[in-house]
N, C-alpha and C positions, 0 to 999 in steps of 0.2 A: 380853260375858262369855265367857271361854274355856270350851269344852265340857269336861265332866268325864267320867271313866270311869264315874261313878255316875249319869249323866244318864238320865232316863226319857223316852223318845221317844213320840210319838203312835202308836197301834197300827198304822195303815196304813204309816207311814214305817218303823216298826220291822220290819214284815214284809218290805217291799220290800228294805231293806238286808240283812236276814238271808238272803233268797233270793239276793242278789248274792254273799254270802260262800259259800253252798252251791255255786252254779254255778262259782265260781272254783276251788274245791278238789275238786270232784266227780271229775273225770277222774283226778287223782292218787290219790284215796282208793280208787277201785275197781280201779285197775291192779294193785296189789300182790296182792290175792287171786287175780286172774286170772293173774298171772305164776306164783305158787306152784301154783295148780291145774293150769296147763298143764304145768309141769315134773314134776308128780306124776301126770299122766294121770288126773285125777279126772273123774267123770261130770258131766253137765249139772246134775243135782239137787244134787250136793255143791258144785259151783262156785257155783251160785246161792245156796246156804245160806251159803257163806263170804262172798259179797258182802253179803248181808243182815246177817250177824253183824258184819261190818266197819263197816257204816253205823251200826248200833245202838251199837257200842262207840265209834265216832267221836263220836256225839252225847253219850253219857254222859261221856266224858273231857273233851269241850269244855265241857260244863256245869260239871263239877267244877273245871276250871281257871278259868273265868270267875266263877263264883259263890263258890267256896271254902267249905270246911266242915272243921271240926276241924283247923285248921292245914295243910290241903291246898288248893292253888289260889292262883295269883298275883293273881287278881281284876283282870285286864286283858283287853282285847278280843283273845282268842286263839282261833284255830281249830286243833283237834288232828286229825291224821290219821295213818294207819299209816305207819311209816317204811320207806323203801327199804333202809335199812341192814340190816334184818332178812331181806331176801329170800335172799341167799346162804346164811347160816347155816341158815335154815329149810329150804331145799331140801336142804342137806347132812344135816341132822338127819333129815328124813323119808325120805331115801334109805336109812337104816338100817332094814331090814325089821322089826326088833324095836321100833322107836319109832314111825315113821309120823307122822300128824298129832298123835296124843296126845303124842308126844315134843316136838313144837314147842310145844304149849300148856303142857306141864310146864316146859320150859326158860324160856318167857316169864314164867310166874308166878314162878319162882325169881329171875329177873333183876329183876323188879319189886320183890320183897320186899327184895332186896339194895339196890336203889336207894333204897327208902324208908329203910332203915337208915343209909345213908351220905350222904343228901342234906345234912344240916346241916354235914358236914365236907368236902363235895366240893370246895369252893373251895381247900382246902389241897392237893388232888390235881391241880388243873387244870394245873399245870406239866408233868404227864406227857403232856398232850395239846396240845402247841404246834401252831401252824398247819401246820407241815410234817408232823405226825402225822395230824391230822384231815383235812387236804387230801389226803394220800396215801390215806387210807381211802376218801374220797369218789371219788377217781379210780379206785381199784380196784373199787369198787362199780359205777360207771358202766360200766367196761370189762367186768366180769364179766356184767353184764346184757345186753350187746349181743348175746350169743348167743341169748338168749330173743327179742329183737326180730327178729333175722334169721330164726329159725325160724318166728316168726309170719308174717313176710312170705312165706315159702315155703309157709305153710299147714300145716306139719308139726307144730305144737304145740311139741314139744321134741325130736323125734327126728332132725331134719335131713333135708332133701330138696331137689332142684333146684327153683328158683322157676319158676312159669309166667308167661306174659305178663300174664295178668289180675292175678295177685297182685302182680307188680312194678308194674304200672300203677296199681292202686288205692292202693298204699302211697305211690308218688310223688305221686299226686293229694292224698292226705291231708297229706303234708309240704308241698306247695305251698300248700294252703289255710292251714295253720298259719303259714307264712312270710308269706303275703299279709295275714292278719289282724294278725300282729305288726307288719308294716311300715306298713299303711295305717289300721288301726283305732286309736281313741284310748280312753283311760280304761278303763272296765269291759270293753268288748269285747276290748281287747287282752289283758286278763288271762284271757280264756276262749278263747284261741286253740286250745289243745289240744282242748277240749271241742267247739268248732265244727268243727275238722278231723275229729274222730271222727264227728260228726253228719253232715257232708257225705259222708264216705266210706260211712257206713251207708246214707245215702239212695241213693247210686249203686249200692251192692251190692244193696239191696232192689229197685230199679228193674230191675236185670239178673237178678233171680230167684235170687240167691245167698244169701238170708237165710231161715232156717227159723224162722218165728214160731210154729210149733205149740206148743212148750213154754210160751211166754209166754201164748198165748191160752188154754191149758188150765189155767194156774196160777190160784190163787185171788187175791182182792184183799187179803186180810188174813190174816196169820199171825204169831204172836209168836215171836221168837227165844228159844230156851231155852239156858241155860248148860250147858256140858259135853255138847253135842249129840252129839259124836263119841266119847263115853266119858270115863272118868276119865283125867286127865293122867298121863303117864309121866315119871318123873324119872331123868335120867341125868347123871352128873357132867360129862362132856365137853360134852354138849349145853347144860347150864346155864352152863358156862364160856363157850361160844361166844356165847350170848345175853346174858350179862353184859357181854361186850366191846361188844356192840351197845348195851346200856343206858348204858355209860360214854360212848361216842361220842355218843349221843343227848343225854345230859346236858350234855356240853361244848357241843354245838351249841345246845341250848336256853338255856344260860347267855348266849351271845352274842346270840341272838335276843331273849331277854327284856330284856336290857340295852338293845338297840336299840329295842325297842318302848316301854320306859319313857321313853326320850328323846323318841320321837315323840309320846307322849301327855302329855309334861311331868309325868311321875310317876316320878322317879328311884327305882330299886330299892334297898331296904335289904338287908342280909344275910338278915333274916327273910323279906322278900318273895321273894328268890331261893330260899331253902330251901323255901318253900311251893310255888313253881312247879315246882321239881325233884321234890318229893314227888308232885305231880300227874302229872308225866311217869312216875314210877315206878309210881304207882297205875294209870296207864293201861296199863302192861304187865300188871299183875295182872288188871285188868278184861278186857283183851284176851285173856289166856290162859283166863279163865273163860268168856268169850263167844266162843270159837272163833276168835280173831283173834291179832294180833301186837302188838308195842310201838308206842307212839304218840309223836308229837312235834309241835311247833308248825309250821304251814305258812307258809313265807316269803311266798308270793304273797298270802296274806290279811293279813299284816303290811303288805305294799305297798298293799293296798286301804285299810287304816286311814290310812296316810300320804297316799294320793291323795285320799280323800274328806274327811278331817278329822273323821270321825265317831268319837268315842273311847268311846262307851258300850259297856261290857262286856256289857250286856243284849242288844245286837244279836247278838253271837256266841253268847250263851247261847240265844237264840231260834233261831239257825241250828242249834245242837246239837239242839234239840227237833225241828226239821224233819228232820234226818238220822235221828233215831230213828224218826220217822213213815215216812220213805222205806224204812227197813230192815224195816218190818212189811208192805210191799207186795211179795209174791212176784212179781207180774207184772213189776215194774220190774227185779228181780234177774235174772229169766229173760231179760228183754229185753237186759240187759247181756251175758249169756252168748251171745246170738244174734249179737253183733257178729262178723263174719268175721275170722279171725286176720290176714289181710293189712291190714285196716283198723287193727286194734290195733298191728300191727307198724310201720306208718308213723308212728303217734303215738309208739310206744315208742322208735323211733330218735331222735326229737327229745328226748323226756323223759329217756331214759337218757344220751344225749349231753350234755344239760344238767347232769345229775348229775356226769358226769365233768368237764365244763367248770367247774362250780362248785368241784370239787376243785382244779383248776389255779388258779382264782382265789384259793382259800383258801391254797394253798401259797405264792402270791405275797405273802400278808400277812406271811410270815416273812422273815427276812433272808437272801436268796439270794446275797448277796455273801459270806456265811459259807460256806466250802467244806464245813464239817461238815454243814450243813443239806442241801447237795446230795448228800452221801453218804447221809444218812438217807433222802432221797427215792429216790435211785437204787437202793440195795440193797433197800429195802422193796418197791419196785415189782418188782424182779427176783425176789425171793423169793415175793411174792404172786402173780406171774403163772405160776410153775412149774406148779401144778396146773391152771391155766386152759389152758395150751398143751399139756400132756401129762397127761391124766386118770389115766394108769396109772403115773406116775412113782414114787409111794410105795407101790405095791401089795405090794411084797415086805417091807415093814415090818410089825411086829406090828399087829393090827387096831386096838388102842386108839390107837396113835400115828397110824396111817393116817387114821382118822376125823377127827382134828384137822388133820393136814397137808393133807388134800384140800380144806380150806376156805381158798381163796386170800386172801379178804378178812381173815379173822381172823388168818391166818398173817402177812400183810403188816402188819397193825396191831400185833401183838405185836412183830414185828421193828422197826417204826418206834419204838415206845415204848422198847424196850431200847437201840437205837442212839442215840436222843435223850438218854437218861440217860447213856450212856457218852461220847458225843461232845460233848454240850452240858450241862455240869453246871449252868449258870445260864441259865434261859430265862424270857422274859416269860410270865406265866400266860396261858393261852388265853382266860380270861374277860376279860382286859384288851384283847384284840384285837377291833376292830370287824369284825363279819362283814358281807359284802355282802348287800344285800337283792335278790338276783336273783330274777326272776319265773320260778321253776322249779316242777316238781310238788311239791316239798317241800324244806324245809331239812334236807338230810342231811349 
């Protein structure tokens, strides 16, 4: 008998398989709040709280997607995690002194509400996000995040500084561990390469006396995450527009991922199923904004786990969601994550962010690159998107309202790609019809 997505597994097997899903996605899930925190120079307490909030929101959105309620949730074995697509816009929004973290959460909530409203009709808009558009967005995201990884390797957080011998050595060690696990490990272990690399680097750093565990030892064992911990959300039109672009990209990627997962579990998606799944993505942004976090999307490495193990029960991932919520209520764990030395995170981030960029290249390749118009879409969008990345002061002489939008290279590049695709390619294959690669990367962005 073919396993069903509604299969009820014995408790012990259910728990083991759920833990496997958690370990597979954990490194990617906690990296985003660490990136945003480093860029905003937040303190240890604030960073730890962002990590806890992220884990709780991850669990809530995963359960919503797997179990489904009131027309929300695709009811497939899906693990939801915070999306890397939101990192650049989040940092740009928070850089505005009048917005800060509250501006990020307000924009996230607005983008989620818009996503909920447009989910049933989104398939009609998918032609706006052809592979050359979404691939260019992913490539820009990966490239834009490389600066964060490099600053982590140097130990500067986000300010930039010459790297020392120890920082470079530990980063290289982490990269080598990740590559070794990827090359020689099989199955589940191969899918936890990044997590194992971080653990190995942390172990070396701890043995050499470069880890401060005092905050983790002083932290309590249990604490509930409260909504709106950092205050009431602030709502800004340009910030909401930036995060809505993130939501649209996320929904395009989720469309491809959910179709692929439906094929894997032999449960082809209907239009109604897809609408339920996209609503869950959008509600994930609302939940994220309320619980001090960011938008959420399905993680591709966990889809690969479903394909690899053949276990199709959605209750496995729902149980994994419950585990994530439990982990988010353990402050010691969150403070332990913040104790990881920046060069250790930097080594892992070089791999993860590089894979985000590489997946963008792979997605661009799904388009017809023999079509010269597609090449122009990619080339000009990359050029425009990279302007604020290579010269942060390029738009400083423009009015503040325009400059705040133009300084965000990812959003600028995506808007350029959408417009060029409409102008140069009046007839495009809908993005939802394109099979997305199931690369084992930190997330499907």
